[in-house]
C-alpha positions as CSV (number, residue, x, y, z in Angstrom):
1,M,-91.8,-90.0,-79.3
2,T,-92.7,-88.3,-82.6
3,E,-90.8,-88.4,-85.9
4,P,-88.4,-85.5,-86.8
5,T,-89.7,-83.2,-89.4
6,P,-87.5,-83.2,-92.4
7,P,-85.7,-79.9,-93.2
8,A,-87.1,-77.4,-95.3
9,R,-85.9,-77.7,-98.9
10,S,-84.9,-74.5,-100.8
11,S,-86.9,-73.3,-103.9
12,K,-83.6,-74.1,-106.0
13,R,-83.7,-77.8,-104.6
14,A,-87.4,-77.9,-105.5
15,R,-86.9,-76.9,-109.1
16,L,-84.0,-79.5,-109.5
17,C,-86.3,-82.3,-108.0
18,S,-89.3,-81.7,-110.2
19,I,-90.8,-83.7,-112.8
20,E,-90.4,-81.0,-115.3
21,N,-86.7,-80.7,-114.7
22,A,-86.4,-84.6,-115.2
23,N,-88.1,-84.6,-118.4
24,R,-85.9,-81.9,-119.7
25,I,-82.9,-83.7,-118.6
26,A,-84.4,-86.9,-120.4
27,T,-84.9,-85.0,-123.6
28,R,-81.2,-83.7,-123.3
29,V,-79.7,-87.2,-122.6
30,A,-81.9,-88.9,-125.4
31,D,-80.9,-86.4,-127.9
32,H,-77.1,-87.0,-126.7
33,V,-76.9,-90.8,-126.6
34,Q,-79.3,-91.1,-129.6
35,S,-81.4,-93.5,-127.7
36,D,-84.9,-93.7,-125.9
37,T,-84.7,-92.3,-122.0
38,A,-87.1,-92.6,-119.2
39,V,-87.8,-90.9,-115.9
40,V,-88.2,-93.3,-113.0
41,K,-89.6,-92.9,-109.5
42,T,-86.9,-93.5,-106.9
43,G,-88.7,-93.3,-103.7
44,N,-85.9,-90.8,-102.3
45,P,-87.5,-87.5,-101.6
46,L,-83.9,-85.8,-102.0
47,Q,-84.1,-87.1,-105.5
48,P,-87.6,-88.1,-106.3
49,F,-86.7,-88.9,-110.1
50,R,-84.0,-90.4,-112.0
51,V,-83.2,-90.5,-115.9
52,V,-82.2,-93.9,-117.0
53,L,-82.2,-95.5,-120.6
54,A,-85.7,-96.8,-121.4
55,S,-84.0,-100.3,-121.8
56,K,-83.1,-100.4,-118.1
57,A,-86.4,-98.9,-116.4
58,A,-88.4,-100.8,-114.4
59,P,-92.0,-100.7,-115.4
60,G,-93.7,-100.2,-112.3
61,R,-91.4,-97.1,-111.7
62,T,-91.6,-95.4,-114.9
63,V,-93.0,-91.8,-114.9
64,S,-92.5,-90.8,-118.4
65,R,-90.3,-91.8,-121.5
66,V,-88.7,-89.8,-124.2
67,L,-88.5,-91.6,-127.4
68,T,-86.1,-90.6,-130.4
69,C,-86.5,-90.9,-133.9
70,N,-84.0,-90.5,-137.0
71,D,-85.2,-87.8,-139.2
72,D,-82.6,-88.4,-141.5
73,D,-84.2,-91.6,-143.0
74,P,-86.3,-91.0,-146.2
């Protein structure tokens, strides 16, 4: 018995599931919450990346991090 082939993904889903999109969202979240964020691997092909607070990211799953800085300090 062969394994069923996964359904073909749309180009829109491919863009939404990309690392580029995850990094873009991580930057927006970091700016909004004024805290560092991380992009982590999920192992789920329908949501391969997830944005989390950097303090909650598992080190072995972290793909990238967005660091915030406060430019208002002298």
